[in-house]
C-alpha positions as CSV (number, residue, x, y, z in Angstrom):
1,X,1.8,10.1,-9.0
2,X,-2.4,10.1,-9.3
3,X,-3.7,7.0,-10.7
4,X,-7.2,6.8,-10.5
5,X,-9.1,4.1,-12.3
6,X,-12.7,3.1,-13.8
7,X,-12.9,0.3,-11.4
8,X,-12.4,-0.4,-7.9
9,X,-10.0,-3.8,-9.2
10,X,-6.5,-1.9,-9.4
11,X,-4.1,-1.0,-6.5
12,X,-1.1,0.8,-6.9
13,X,1.7,0.3,-3.7
14,X,4.9,0.6,-2.9
15,X,7.4,-2.1,-1.5
16,X,10.7,-2.2,-1.1
17,X,10.6,0.6,-2.7
18,X,9.7,-0.1,-5.6
19,X,6.2,0.9,-7.2
20,X,3.8,-1.9,-7.9
21,X,0.9,-2.4,-10.1
22,X,-1.7,-5.2,-8.4
23,X,-4.7,-6.4,-11.0
24,X,-7.2,-8.1,-9.0
25,X,-9.6,-10.1,-11.5
26,X,-12.5,-11.2,-8.7
27,X,-14.6,-13.4,-11.7
28,X,-11.3,-15.2,-12.5
29,X,-10.0,-15.0,-9.0
30,X,-6.8,-13.8,-10.4
31,X,-3.9,-11.6,-10.0
32,X,-1.1,-9.7,-11.6
33,X,1.2,-7.5,-10.6
34,X,3.4,-5.1,-12.5
35,X,6.2,-3.1,-11.5
36,X,5.2,0.9,-12.4
37,X,8.2,3.2,-13.6
38,X,7.4,7.3,-14.0
39,X,9.4,9.4,-16.2
40,X,8.4,12.5,-17.9
41,X,4.7,12.3,-16.6
42,X,4.5,8.9,-18.4
43,X,3.7,5.6,-16.9
44,X,5.4,2.3,-18.2
45,X,4.2,-1.2,-16.7
46,X,6.3,-4.0,-16.8
47,X,5.6,-7.5,-15.9
48,X,8.6,-8.6,-13.9
49,X,8.3,-12.3,-14.0
50,X,6.6,-15.3,-12.2
51,X,8.9,-15.4,-9.6
52,X,9.3,-11.6,-8.5
53,X,5.4,-11.7,-8.5
54,X,5.1,-14.6,-6.4
55,X,7.9,-13.4,-3.7
56,X,6.0,-9.8,-3.2
57,X,2.4,-11.5,-3.2
58,X,4.0,-14.0,-0.2
59,X,5.0,-10.6,1.5
60,X,2.4,-8.4,0.9
61,X,-1.2,-10.4,0.8
62,X,-1.5,-11.6,4.2
63,X,-1.9,-7.6,4.9
64,X,-2.9,-6.3,2.0
65,X,-6.9,-5.8,2.1
66,X,-7.6,-5.5,6.1
67,X,-10.5,-4.4,8.0
68,X,-10.1,-1.9,10.9
69,X,-12.6,-1.4,13.9
70,X,-12.7,2.4,14.2
71,X,-15.7,3.9,16.6
72,X,-18.3,4.2,13.7
73,X,-17.6,0.5,12.4
74,X,-15.9,-1.4,10.3
75,X,-13.1,0.2,7.9
76,X,-12.3,-1.4,4.5
77,X,-8.6,-0.7,4.3
78,X,-5.6,-1.2,1.6
79,X,-1.8,-1.2,1.7
80,X,-0.3,1.2,0.4
81,X,3.0,1.9,1.2
82,X,5.9,-0.4,3.3
83,X,8.8,1.5,4.4
84,X,11.4,0.7,7.3
85,X,11.5,3.1,10.3
86,X,14.1,2.3,12.9
87,X,14.8,-1.5,11.6
88,X,11.0,-2.5,11.7
89,X,8.4,-2.6,8.9
90,X,5.7,-0.5,8.7
91,X,2.8,-0.4,6.6
92,X,0.7,2.8,5.5
93,X,-3.0,1.8,4.2
94,X,-5.8,4.2,3.1
95,X,-9.8,4.0,2.6
96,X,-10.7,1.7,0.4
97,X,-14.1,3.3,-0.2
98,X,-12.5,7.2,0.7
99,X,-9.3,7.4,-0.6
100,X,-8.3,11.4,0.2
101,X,-8.7,10.1,3.6
102,X,-6.4,10.3,6.0
103,X,-3.6,7.4,6.1
104,X,-3.6,4.9,9.4
105,X,0.1,2.9,10.1
106,X,1.0,0.0,11.2
107,X,3.7,-1.9,12.2
108,X,3.8,-5.0,9.8
109,X,5.1,-8.3,11.9
110,X,4.3,-11.6,11.3
111,X,1.7,-11.6,8.8
112,X,0.0,-8.9,10.8
113,X,-0.9,-5.4,11.8
114,X,0.9,-4.2,15.4
115,X,-0.8,-1.2,16.5
116,X,2.6,1.6,16.9
117,X,2.9,3.2,20.3
118,X,1.0,6.6,20.5
119,X,4.8,8.5,21.5
120,X,5.9,7.6,18.2
121,X,3.0,7.4,15.7
122,X,3.7,10.9,14.4
123,X,7.5,10.6,14.3
124,X,6.2,7.2,12.0
125,X,3.9,9.1,9.6
126,X,6.5,11.9,9.3
127,X,9.4,9.4,7.9
128,X,6.3,8.5,5.7
129,X,5.6,11.5,4.3
130,X,9.6,12.6,3.8
131,X,9.9,9.1,2.0
132,X,6.4,9.6,-0.1
133,X,6.3,13.0,-0.7
134,X,4.0,12.5,-3.9
135,X,1.3,11.2,-1.3
136,X,0.7,15.0,0.3
137,X,-0.1,16.1,-2.7
138,X,-2.8,12.9,-3.3
139,X,-4.0,13.2,0.2
C-alpha cells in the first residue's frame, strides 16, 4: 500500500492487525480515526464508531508521535505499526520528514518506548517484515 497525502496531517498505521488512518486537524485540535480496507487496489475508509476510536487512541496516542535522540540530533518519528514478538508489543516507527528512510523498532511498554536488546533487534525487524511485507516495497 503506497499512499501519499498533500498535507502532513494524515497517518496510515497498523494496530492489532487492523489498518487505520488517523487524520489530525491542528487548527481545530481534532483527531479522526478510520479503519482502512483495501480490495482490488481500492481503499475504503470506515468510521468505526466513537468507542472504537477512543479505545485505539488511548492505546496508541502516548507513543504515536515521538522524538528520538540520534547522533545527528533530534529526529521526529511516527508510529507505523504495532505487532507482537515473543508475547511483547513492538512498534515500528518511521521518520516523519523522510518516510522512505529505515524504520526504527522499539518495545512498547507502559506508554513508553523501550530499547530492544541489540542481539534481538534483527529478529524483531525480520518478524516485522514477514508480517508486513508491503512496507518493504515502500521503504
